[in-house]
C-alpha positions in Angstrom: 20.9 -14.9 33.5 21.5 -13.3 30.0 21.6 -17.1 28.7 18.1 -17.3 29.4 16.8 -13.6 28.7 18.8 -12.8 25.6 17.1 -16.1 23.4 13.8 -15.4 25.1 14.1 -11.8 23.6 15.2 -13.0 20.4 12.2 -15.5 20.3 10.0 -12.4 21.0 11.4 -10.2 18.3 10.5 -13.3 16.3 7.3 -13.4 16.9 6.7 -9.7 16.9 8.0 -9.9 13.3 5.2 -12.0 12.0 3.3 -8.6 11.8 6.0 -7.1 9.0 5.9 -10.5 7.3 9.3 -11.6 8.9 9.3 -15.3 9.3 12.8 -16.4 10.7 13.7 -17.2 14.1 17.2 -15.1 14.6 18.7 -17.7 17.4 21.7 -19.3 17.6 21.8 -23.1 17.8 21.0 -24.3 21.3 20.1 -28.0 22.9 18.4 -26.9 25.7 14.6 -26.2 26.1 14.7 -22.7 24.8 16.5 -24.2 22.0 13.8 -26.7 21.2 11.6 -24.0 22.0 13.0 -21.9 19.1 13.1 -25.0 16.7 9.1 -25.3 17.3 8.5 -21.5 16.8 10.9 -21.6 13.6 8.7 -25.0 12.5 5.3 -23.1 12.9 6.7 -20.1 11.4 7.7 -21.9 8.3 4.1 -23.3 8.3 2.6 -20.0 8.5 4.9 -18.5 5.7 3.8 -21.4 3.1 0.4 -21.1 3.8 0.3 -17.4 3.3 2.0 -18.1 0.0 -0.8 -20.9 -0.8 -3.3 -18.6 0.0 -2.2 -16.1 -2.2 -1.7 -18.2 -4.8 -5.1 -19.5 -4.7 -6.5 -16.0 -4.5 -4.7 -15.0 -7.6 -6.0 -18.2 -9.2 -9.5 -17.3 -8.0 -9.0 -13.8 -9.5 -7.9 -15.0 -13.0 -10.8 -17.5 -12.7 -13.2 -15.1 -12.2 -12.0 -12.5 -14.9 -12.3 -15.6 -17.2 -15.4 -16.1 -16.3 -16.8 -12.5 -16.9 -15.2 -12.5 -20.2 -17.2 -15.2 -21.4 -20.3 -14.0 -19.9 -19.7 -10.7 -21.2 -18.6 -12.1 -24.9 -21.8 -14.1 -24.7 -24.6 -11.4 -24.0 -23.1 -8.0 -24.6 -24.2 -6.8 -28.1 -21.6 -6.2 -30.6 -20.2 -2.4 -30.4 -21.5 -2.5 -26.6 -18.8 -1.6 -23.8 -19.3 -3.5 -20.4 -17.2 -3.6 -17.3 -17.2 -5.1 -13.7 -16.6 -3.5 -10.5 -15.9 -4.9 -7.2 -16.8 -4.2 -3.7 -14.2 -1.5 -3.4 -14.9 0.1 -7.1 -11.5 -1.5 -8.7 -12.6 -2.6 -12.1 -12.1 -6.1 -12.4 -13.0 -6.8 -16.3 -13.7 -4.9 -19.2 -14.4 -5.6 -22.7 -12.3 -2.7 -24.0 -8.9 -1.5 -23.6 -8.6 0.4 -20.2 -5.7 2.9 -19.9 -3.9 1.2 -17.7 0.2 1.9 -17.2 1.0 -0.9 -15.3 -0.9 -4.3 -16.3 -0.9 -5.4 -12.3 -2.5 -2.1 -11.3 -6.1 -1.9 -10.4 -8.4 0.7 -11.8 -10.6 2.7 -9.5 -14.1 3.2 -11.1 -13.6 6.8 -11.4 -10.6 6.2 -13.6 -13.0 4.8 -15.8 -15.9 7.0 -16.0 -15.3 10.6 -16.2 -16.2 12.5 -13.1 -18.1 15.3 -15.7 -20.5 12.0 -16.3 -22.5 12.8 -12.9 -25.0 10.9 -14.5 -23.3 7.4 -14.6 -21.9 7.9 -11.0 -25.8 8.4 -9.8 -26.8 5.1 -11.4 -23.7 3.3 -9.9 -25.0 5.0 -6.5 -28.9 3.7 -7.3 -27.6 0.3 -8.2 -25.4 -0.1 -5.0 -28.8 1.1 -2.9 -30.8 -1.5 -4.7 -28.9 -4.7 -5.2 -30.6 -7.1 -8.4 -32.0 -4.1 -9.4 -31.3 -3.1 -13.0 -30.8 0.1 -13.1 -31.3 2.1 -16.8 -31.1 5.3 -18.2 -29.7 7.3 -21.5 -26.5 8.9 -20.4 -22.8 9.7 -21.8 -19.7 7.6 -21.4 -16.5 8.6 -22.5 -18.4 11.9 -24.7 -20.4 9.1 -26.3 -24.6 8.7 -26.0 -25.3 5.2 -24.4 -28.0 3.4 -22.8 -26.4 2.3 -19.7 -27.7 -0.9 -17.7 -26.3 -1.5 -14.2 -26.9 -3.8 -11.9 -25.3 -5.1 -8.3 -24.9 -9.0 -8.1 -24.2 -10.4 -4.8 -22.6 -13.9 -5.0 -23.1 -16.6 -2.0 -20.0 -15.9 -0.6 -20.9 -12.2 0.1 -18.8 -10.9 -2.7 -20.7 -7.5 -4.7 -19.9 -7.1 -8.2 -21.2 -4.0 -10.1 -21.8 -5.0 -14.0 -22.1 -1.9 -16.1 -23.3 -2.5 -19.6 -23.3 0.4 -21.7 -25.2 0.5 -25.5 -24.6 2.7 -28.2 -27.7 4.9 -28.9 
């Protein structure tokens, strides 16, 4: 009885391990139906692991492509001496044409890490842009203690992604 139950429990544990990204089947070699089932599960889990790795790589590549795209666009349209940055739907800064204070280059910065919480005007402008996608919200305000003309617009892509473009021009 344990000859059947223990290997089935091992397979169950392996399948449950998927949620913690463990894709190994921990079971001794067998030449019966349970062994063949274990081999099939192991093959399936390997394909899942490869697909997750491929997907993560593709996502990273898309992120790099988007960052390059924003870099080119901002360099082409942002007036010299002005600052601009792009924020995603989670309010993480994707790209900025000026240095950001990041301790870790891989770390994502939140919008609130870039905009001073004292600059309530800027946060109100961002909120207005979120409420009215596609409309350019424009106002004189302060950014990092400097007077600027802010233009903010939320752009939605065909895929449903939301990006907020924040342009800050010297006054």
